[in-house]
N, C-alpha and C positions, 0 to 999 in steps of 0.2 A: 276303033275310033268312034264309029257310029253308036256302038253299045254304050260307051262311056258318056257320050253326049246325051243319049236317052236316059241313062241312069242318073246323070246330073240333073236333067230337067224333071225327072220323077221326084227326086229328093227335094228340089226347089218347090215343086208343086205341093208336096206333102207339108213342107215347112210353111209355105205361103197360104195354104188352104185356110187355117184358122184365122189368120189376119184378114184375108179376103172376106171370109164369112162375117167377120165383125164389121167390116166397112161397107158391105153391100146392102144393108138395110136402108132403103130409100123412102120408107113410108113416113108420112106425117099424119099423126092422129090427134085431133083436137083435144086439148086439155090433158094429153098424155105424154106424147113423145115425138121427137124428130130423129129419124135415123137411128132409133134405139136408145137415144139419150133421153132419159125420163125427166119430166117436170116432177119435182119433189125428190129427185135423186141428188147426189152430191156432185159438186163441180169437178172433183177429182175423176169422176167417171168420164166427163167430157174431155179432160186433159188426156186420160188414158186412151180414149177412142180417137181423138183428133190429133194428138201429138203434142210434144212439148214446145214446139215453135208457136208461141202465142203471146199476145199482149194482154196485160191485166191492168185495169184501171179501177179507181174507186168512183162511185157515183157522186154527184154534187152534194147529195144529202149525207153521204157517208154510210148509208144503210146497205148498199149493194156493191158487189164486185162485178165488173164487166170483163168478160173474156172474149177475145177475138183472135181468130187464126188467119194470118195474112194469105195463106195458101189454100184456105177452105172457105166455103160460103156461110160461115156460122158466127153468130154472136150468142153468148150464153150469159145470162144475168142470174146471179145467185146472192142469197143473203150473205152479207159480209162475215157475220159472226159464225153462222152454222155451216155455210157452204151449200145450203139447200137451194137447188135450182128453182127459180120462179118463172123464168121466161126464156124461150129459145127463139132465135130468129134465123131464117134461111134467106140469104140475100142473093138475088139474081142467079138462081140456079134452076134449070129445068130438069135436073136429075132427081130431085126430091119431089114426091107427089103425095097429095092428100089421099086418104083411103076413101073419101067421098068425092066422086066426080073427077078424080085424077087431076086436081088443080095443081098447077106448077107455075113458076115464073113464066110470064108470057101469056098466060090464060086470060081471055077477055073477062071483064067484069061480069057480064051476063052468065058466064060459066060458073063463077063464084056464087052468084045469087041462085042459080039453078041447083047447085049442090048444097048450099047452106041456108037458103031462104032469103027473105027480104026483111027479116026482123033483126036489124043491126043498128048500132049507133055509129056516128062518124066523127072523125077528127080530120081537119084539113089544114094544109099549108100551101105554099106556092107551087110545090112540085108534086104533091100527092094527096090523095084522100084515103084515109084508113077506114075500112069496113070492120067494125068490131062486133064480134059475136061473143059477148062477155060470158053468157051462161054456158057456152060451149067450150070456151077457152081457146079461141082462135081468132086471128085478125089478119086482114090482107091489105097491104099498101098497094093502091092502084095509082099508077103514074098519071100525071096530067100534062106532061110535055115529052116531046121526042118520040123515039121508037116505042116506048112503053106506055104511051098515052092510052088510057082506057084498059090497060093490062096490068096484071100482077107483077110487082117488082120485088116484094118481100112477103113472106108468110111468117106469122108470129104465133107461137103456141105458148100458152101461159096457164097459170092456176085458174080454173074456171071461177068466174064471178069476182076476180081480183084485178081486172085491168086498171081501174082508176087508182087503187091503192098502190099497185106496183109502179105505174108510170108517174104518179105524183111523187113517189119516193126516189125517183131518179134525179 
C-alpha cells in the first residue's frame, strides 16, 4: 500500500513538475515581463499560462482588449487586432517581485524610489497616486487611504515610453 502511494505521488510530481515550473516565475522586470508573460507577446500566452477562466472586455476606444482572471492577480491589456500585449498589471499580490529592490504589493513608496529613482511622473486620483517610470516601462500605484496608504497596491509593466499612448487609448 505504501509503495503504491509513493508511486502515485511520484507520478503526480512528474506530471505536475512542468506545470509548476511554468507558474513559479514570480519576477517582474520593467518593460519586459511579469511572471514570464512578456510585453510584446501574444495574449494567448497569458491565457495559456493563467488559465481559461477569464473575463475579456473591450476598451472604451475599441483599440485594446482587456483580460482579467478572477482567481489570479492579473490584468493584461493587448492590442485588439493583433493580440500583442502592451501592458500587464499585478494587483494586490506580494508573491510577484521586481528584479530591482524586490518591490511587491505592500512595499512603502520609499522602497520604490530607492529601487527606481525619483525621476518619475505622477497621475493621481482620490485613492492612489501612480509613479510612472515611462522610459523604464514600469509604474506603481501607491495607495492613499486605508492599510495600503503610502504603499504599493499595483505594479504595472508596459512598453517603455508608451504610457501615455496606451492609457489614452483605453
